[in-house]
N, C-alpha and C positions, 0 to 999 in steps of 0.2 A: 504494500499499499504506499503510495507516494503522499508526501505532505506538500500540498500545492497552495500558493498564494495567488489570488486573482486581485490585482489593483484595479480599482474601478468596478469591483464585483457587484455593486448596488445598481449599476447602469444597465442599459438595454442589452448590449452584448455580454457584459460581465455576468448578469443574471443567468443567461443562456449557457455561458461557459461553466458557471457553477453547477447548473443541472447536469451537464454532460460529464463533469468530473465526478460528481456523486454517483452517477450511473456507472461509471467505471470502477468505483469502489475507493476513491481517494479521500483523504482527510483534507478538508478545504478551509482556507482562511480568506476572509475578505478584508482588504484595506481600501477605505474610501472616506470621503468627508462626512457622509451620512449613511445611516443604516437604511435598509429597505424593509417595508412592512411584510414582504413576501420572502424574506430570507429563510431558507429551509432550516428545519430543526438540525441541530448538530454542527452547523457551519459556524465557525468562530468569526467574530467581527472585531476589527481594530480601526478605531476612528483616527484619522490623521490626514495631513496635508502632504502631497507628494513633493512639494517644494521644501519640506523640512527634512534634512538628511536624518535627524535623530529619529523622527517618526518612522521614516522608511526603514531604518535600521531595526527598530523594534518589530516592525511587521514581518521582517525576513528571518527572524529568529527560528532556527530548527526547520527551515523550508528546503525542500529538494528541488522543486520546479516553480518558476514564476510565469504567470500570463500577465503581461503588463498591458493594461487596457485603459488606464486613466488617460483622459484627453480633454483638453478644452476644445469644443467644437467650433466651426465657423461662425455660429450664431453669436459667439462672444464679441466679435468685431473689435477686438482690443489686441493690438499687435503685441503689446508687452505682456499681457496675460497669456496669450497664445505662446509666447516664448518661454515664459517662466515655468508654465505647467508642462508644455509638450516637449521642450528641449531640456531645461534645467531639471524638471522632475524626472525625465527619463535618465539623465545622467545620475541622478541620486540613486535610482533603482539599479542601474548597471553597476555602480561603484559598490553598493551594499551587496549585491549579488556575487560580485567577484571576491569580496572580502570573506563572505561566509562559505564560498565554494559551492553555489548551487549547481545542480546537474545540468539544467536547461533553463533558458530564458526566451519566451516568445513575445515579441514586441508587435503589437498591432499598429500599423501605419495607416496610409490612406492612398487612394487613387489620385488624390489632389496633388500629389508630388509630380504628376505628369502634366499638370496644367491642361491645355488643349493640344493634344498631340497632332503631329503633322499627318499621321496615317494611323489607321486602325487595321487589324487589332493591335492593341498594345501587347508587347511580349518582351522577352529578355533583352532584345535589341533596342528597345525604346528608351531614349535618355530621359531621366527626370528633368522636368522644366517647369517647376511651379510658378504660377502667375499671380498669386495673392498670398496674404500673410499666413493663412492657415496651412497651405501647401508648403510654403518655405519653412515653417516651424516643423512640420512633420518630416520633411526631408533633412533638416538639421538634426532631429532626433535620430533618424537612421544613421547619419554620419557619426554621431556619437556611439551608436551601437557597432559600427564598423571598427571604430578605434578599440573598443573593448574586445571585439573578436580577435583582432591582432595581438592582443594581450593574452589570449587564450580562453576567453569566455565563450561558451557555446550559445550563440544568439541566433535565433531565426527571426526573420522579418515577414509579416503577413500584410499584403496590401489588398484590402478589400474594395469591391465596388460599394455603391450606396446600399445600405442595409435596410430590409424590411422584415416584416413578421408581426405576429400578434403582439400588441403592446407598443408598437412604434407610433411615436407621436411627433413632437417637434414641428417642422414645417409641414409634414404631411397632414396635420390637423386641418390646415387651410384646405387642402384638396378634398379631404373627406367631408368637411362641412359644406363645401361647394356642391359636391355630388349628392350629399344627403338632402340639401335644400332644393336640388334641381337647378342650381345656378349654372351659368356657362363656366367651362373650364377651358384652359388656354395651353396652347403649345407656343414655344419660342420659334418662330418661323412656321414652316408648313408641318412640322412635326414628323418629317420623314427621317429624322436622325435615329440610328439604332443606339438604344440606351440600355445598359445591362445593370441589373440589380443582383443582390445576393441575399439569401434568406438567412436570418440570425442563427438558426440551428445548423444550416450547412456551414456557416462560418465558424461557429463554435467547434463543429466536428473538425474542420480544417486546422484550427489552431491546436487542438489535441494531437492530430496526425503530425503536425510540424514538430512535436516533441521528438519524433522517432528518427529524424534525420540530423545531420550536422548543420553548421551554419549555412544559411541560404535565404533567398527571397522567393515567396510563394504568392501567386496572384489568385484572388478568389472572386468568382462571379458565377451566375447561373449559365447553363449552356442552352437554355431555352428562352429566347428573347427576341423582340422584333422592334418596331419603331415606337417612338414615344406616342404618336398619335394612335396606333393600334392599341397600346396598352390603356390609354384613357378611354377610348371607345369601348373596349372590353370591360373596363371597370363600370362604366355607366350602364352597360347591358346587364352586368352582374347585380348592380344595385337597383335595377328596374326604376330608375329616375329619368327625367327628361333633359339632363344637362347636355347642351350642345357643346361640341368641342370646337373651339375657335382658334384660328391662328393669329399670332401677334407678330409684327415686323421684328426681326431679331435684334438688329442694332439699336433701334429706337427703344425697344423694350429693355435692353441691357442697360442703356443710360438711365431710364426711368427706375429700374430696380436698384441701380446704384445710388441715386439720389434719395429715393424713399427709404432705403436702408440707412443712409446717413441721417436722415431726419427722424429716424425711429418709428416710421410709419410701416415698415415691412420688416419681417424676421429674416428675410433672405440676405445673404452675404455675398462677397465678391466671387466666391467659388460657384455659387448657384447661378449667378448671372453668366458666368463664363461657360458652364458645362451643360445646362439642361437643354440647350438648343443644338448641341453637338453630337457627332458620332463618338461615343466613348464606350469601348468594351475591350475586355481582356481575352487573350488566347489562353485559356486555363488548361489546355491539354497536357502541357508539361507538369503542371501541378497535379493533375489527376493521375498521370502515369507514375510520377515519382512517389506520391504519398498514397496511391490507391484510393484517392478521394473521388466521390461522385456526387455533385450537387443534385438534390432530389426535387427542388422547387423551381418552377418556371416563373418569369416575370408576372404573368397573369395570376397564377395561383397565389403567390405571395402578396400581391397587391390586394387581391380579393380578401385574403385572410386578414390583412391589416385593417382593411375597411370594415369587415364584419365585426372584428374585435372592438374597433372604436364605437361602432353603433350600439353594440351590446353593453359597452362599459362607459358611455358617454356621461352619464350622471356622475359616476364615481370619478372620472377624469376631471370634471369640473369642480369636484369637491376636494380633490387631493391637494397636498402642499408638500413642497421640499423634495420632489422627486428629481432624478437626473434629467438632463436637458431632453434626451430622446424619449424619456417616459413621462414628460411634463406636457401640460397644456400650454398654448401660447398665451401671451399677455392679453387681458381683455380688451385693450385698446386696438390690438392687432385684429382681433376677431370682429370688432365693430366695423372695421373696414369693409367686411363683407356685405354689410347693409347698405353701403354707398355704391356698390358696383351694380352695373345693369344686369 
């Protein structure tokens, strides 16, 4: 039985990773700023800030494997916070793991490190080229991991596509509210861009499988996906609402998204404006072959699951407080924007 630490274990991906580790029979500890009300029995919780080296050191005592999933997400829109949590915090975890001699450390990064790639699919030949603060911070965190790899620490890096699954909120709450109310929903441009997601359980499975290999970089995404427009049309059909899918001019909308974000009228950040209207998808065949990994969920299935969960738990979502970003409702002022739209 392994003793495993999940940093960010109260979050959306972290909670799924904890479930998978328990199913494998491991002893699990969570390190996070706040506890989750659905923390499984028998899972230890240590409260602390990843920016505090002493708190990180306490969390790693007697640990064999670390899944490092704490992250400040793009919604923060604070370059300094993105750096101190995602870069300095990762350095603290890496240094503490090296000191105590952990067997393996799996760091979850992001597809934002690629910015908007020149070609798809993204694969091992695609150079990272982040175009905004979140992507730059995640790439800087990876660079810290590479330094510790050279010092002998066994670190795997997982780069996932956008994560979906039951319980996923954040910016997706806007989409789900639009669809639930039968309001128009929008693509950036014609919506003919192929856009890949990954299910949270498929990603958690990938993270566990990454323990079995030496240092490396693994790309995670579904193998069953199409265009953004197709995904939205299928979601509306699944929801049995009358939401029309309307295109917005890509460049003008990107500018509008940027300004409304700066003014606090939109939860969207720089990465969202850059990415959602573009072709972005991974070639995951090398990951599947090397790790024996097979993603089980399609774009359509995971979006429908996420929407159904939201509708079934909407009242509880509006009542909850202090959840992680991807498990939290949007600010009320953001949701009120829905009432102004045609």
